[in-house]
N, C-alpha and C positions, 0 to 999 in steps of 0.2 A: 616837674620833670618833663612833661609833654612839651612845654614851651621850649625847654632847652633842646630837646630832640628836634623840634621844628626849626629852631634857629640854626642848628647844625646842618640840617638838610637844605634849607632854602637860603639862609644868608651865607651859604655857599654861593649865593647869588653874588655875582661879580659887579664891579663898578665900571660902567662904560667909559667914564671919565679917566679912570686909571689906565684903561686898556687902549686909549686912543692912539698911542704910538707903538703898540705891540707889533713886532715883526713875526711873520709866519715861520714855523719850523719846516713846513713842507708846502709845496705848490703842486696842485693837480690841474692839468690842462683839460679842456673840454672833451678831448678824445678818450679820456679815461672814463668810459660811460657804459651804462646798461639801461634797460627800461622795463625790467620786471622786478618783482620781489620774491626772493627765495633764498634759503640758506645755502644753496648750491652755487650761487654766483660768487666766483673767487674774488677776494679783495684786491684792489689795485695798490693798496698801501697798508702797512702795519705800523701802529704808533703806540706809545705809552700814554696812559691817562695824563691829561694836562697839556697834550700837544695842541699847537695852533696850526690850522691848515687853511691855506688859501685855495679855493676851488673855483675854477672858471666853468660856467655852465652855458650850454646852448639854449636857445628858446624852445618852446614846446614842440614845434614842428621839426626840430633838428635840421634847420637850414632850408627847408622847403619853402617857407614863407620869409623871404629876405627883403632887403630895403627896396628892391625894385619889383617885388612880386605883384602879380595881377590877379584878377578874379579867376582866371583859368587855372592858376597855380593852386588856388584854394579848391576849386572844383575837382581837380585831378590829384589832390593830396593823397599820399600813401600813409595810412594810419599805423603801419608797422613800426616806424621809428618814433612815434609820438612819446613824449615825456622822457627825453634823454636825461639820465641822472648821473652826476659825477660821483664816482665811488664804485663799490663800497669801501669804507675804511674800517679795518679791523683794529680794535682797541685791546691791547694785550691783557689788561686786568679784568676786562668785562666777562662776567659769568652770568649764567641764567639766574634770574631773580634780582639782579642788581638794577640800578637805575643809571641810564646814560644821560648826563646833563650836557646840553649843547648851548654854549654861549655864543650868540650872534654878535660878533665884535664890530664888523664893518660890512656894509652892503654897497657895492659900487655899480651904478647904472652904466650901461653902454648907450650907444647913440641912436638906437631905433627899437621899435617894437611893433607889434601888430595886434589887431582885434578883429574878430570875425563872428558872423552868424554862420554856423555850420548846419546844413540841412539835417533835420532829424535830431539835433542836439540842442539843449537849452530848455528853459522852463516853459516857454510859450511857443513850442514847435508848431502847434496847430495854427497859430496866428502868423508866424514868420517862417514859412517853409523854404524860402529862397535864400541862397547864400549871399553874403556881403562881406567885403574885406576892406579894412582901413589900415593903412600903414602910418605909423606915428614917428615923427622925428622927435627925439628926446633931447631937451636942453639939460645936459648933465651938470652944468654949473648951478643953474637955478632950480633944478629938479622939477621941471614942468614939461608939459606937452600941450599941443593945441588940438581941440576936437572941433571938426568941421570948419577949421580956419578961423574961429572966432571965440571959442570958449577955452580959457586957460585952466588947465587941470593940474593942481599940485600933486606930485608923485610921492608915493609911500611904498617903496619897494620891499618885497619879501619873497620867500621861497614858497611856491604853491605846494611842492612836494618835499617833505623831509621824512626820513624814517629809518628804522632798523630792520634787519631781516626777520621775517616770521619763521616759526619753527615748522617749515614745510619744504619738501623737495619740489613741489609744484611751482611752476613759473607763473606767478600771479600777475594779473593786469595791474598797472599803476593807476587806473582811472578812479576807483572808489577809495575813500579813506577806510582804514582798518585799525585794529588795536596797535599795530606797529607804527602807526602814523600814516605815511603815504600822502595821498592827494587831499590834504586837509583844506587847502585853499582858504586859510584864515588870515585876513588882512591885518589882524592884530599882532601877528608874530613878526615884528619889524626889528630893525637894528636896535640892540640894547636889551633884547629879550633873551631869557634862558628858557629852553624847552627841555622837558624831562620825558624820556622814553623808557618804558619797561624793556628789559633785555630778555630776549627769547632764545638766543643762541650764543654760544661762546664767541667772544670778540665783538658782539653787537652788530657789526657790519652796517655802518651808517652811510646813507647817501642823501644827496641834495640836488634839487633842480626845479624845472618848471617855474622859473622866476616870473613874477608879475611886477610891473612898474607901478601899477595902481589897480585896485579892485574894490568894489563895494561889498559889504556883507551880503552874502547870497550868491554872488556871481551869476545873476539871473539869465543872461543871454548865453551862458556857457563858456565864455572866455573873458579874460581880463585884458590888459595890455601885456601880451606875452613877449618877453624880451630876454636876450642874452644878458648875463649878469655875473659879477664876481663877488663871492662871499668869503669873508674871513671868519672862521669860527674856532672855538676851543672845545675839545671833547674831554669830559671829566667823568670818571666812574664813581658812583656813590654806592657804598655798601652798607648793609645792616640798617636800612632805612625802611619806614613803613611802605609796603608794596603799593604800586599803582597798576591799574589794569589797562589804562589807555594813556596817551600823552597828556601832559599837563604843562603849564608854562607860567612864567611870571615876568613882570616888569617892575620898575621902581614904584609903580602906583597900585598894581593889583596882582592877585594870584588867580589863575584860571584853570579850569578843568575842561576836557573835551569829551563828548560822547557821540559815537556814530550809530546810525541805525537806518533801516529801510524806510522808516517813516519819521516825521518830525516828532511824533509822540514818543516813539521808542528812544530816539536820540536825546530828547529833552529829559525824559525820566532818568536815563543813565547819567546825564550831566549833573542833575540835581543830586542824585544818590552819591556820585563821586565827590561833590563838594561837601555834602554832609559827612561823608567818611573822612575826607581830608581834615575838616575842622575837628571832628570828635576824636580822631586818632592822633592828632598832633597838638591840640590845645586843651586846656582845662575847661571843656564844655561838653555837655551831654549831646547825644544824637538828636534828642527832641528839641533842645534849645538851638542846636546848629540848624536844624530844619526851619525853625521859626525865624532865626536870624537871616537865613537865606531869603526868606520871603520879604524881609525888610530892606536888605542892602545888596543882595545878589542880583546880578543882571544877566539874564539869558539872552544869547545872541545866536542868530542863524549864520554860521560861517559860510556854508555853501549848501545849495539845494539841488544841484544839477549833476553831480558825479555818481550816476546810478551804478549799482542799486542803493548806495549809502549816502545819507546826508550827514552833516556835521553840525552839532549844536554845542555852544560853549556857555559856561557860567563864569563871570568875572566877579571877584570879591575884593573890595577895597582894602589895601594894606593899612589905611588909617584906622580901620576897625580891628584888623588882626593884631595890631600893636597893643590893643586894650584887653585882649583875651588873656 
């Protein structure tokens, strides 16, 4: 029975091949934006479950670091507009306790991005206190960029920030990841992924932005290649499913859980617990055996380590094993 429940929940997982030619039902321009998380932020769009949305997003500085930006622009940056998010989108059927599934159908690169060392921000601020700015020209056809004029880097675009509204009237900063998602900065959440969010307020209020053209796990200097981008995604409301406490996601190859915390230890312990819960609640396996199996085939990854006060750790579990449970 558990296996049937699980297949209903997750093999709600869509096929990116089938969706390659899907047309959006709605288009959101980049000026439909906000940069806080709160249930008081009014929606820019109301849709029904199953709607496909095309959302254009500004890069993380909201236009302050443009194609011709110089170091002085970085030094004088205003942090007020940081993390413009396109949205929020209200989903009619979404109620507290539901799960919002976000199918990332298409991610379209734009033609530039930037990376910076920002004074006082990053994992090695004591060693690299001085600011530095690189502007990147993006080859949208080949999905590459050049680093220092001689290193070709393949691009793997994704949204650094995705999330639903938390159940608070406070206007929360978008900098750290939380239970509602937010600044997860997880480079595994690429095109073809389905992301699952717990719903905390009616309508869910989903937003997306802070796009990264490429980023390594950890984002150690504090920035990726920050770039404007266009996302096509589908929103689906899942009801009467095993509850999740924080975002989870899946690809064709693996299922993943996320855990945030103020230390790597806290975030890691949450991620492992969430995977044990996921396996034991949705498959015919005890919690003890799930824990042992995680030790054999579960892969822990540090998604980001710089978005204070919280870090994000994930655990990936191969679907080749899930199909045998």
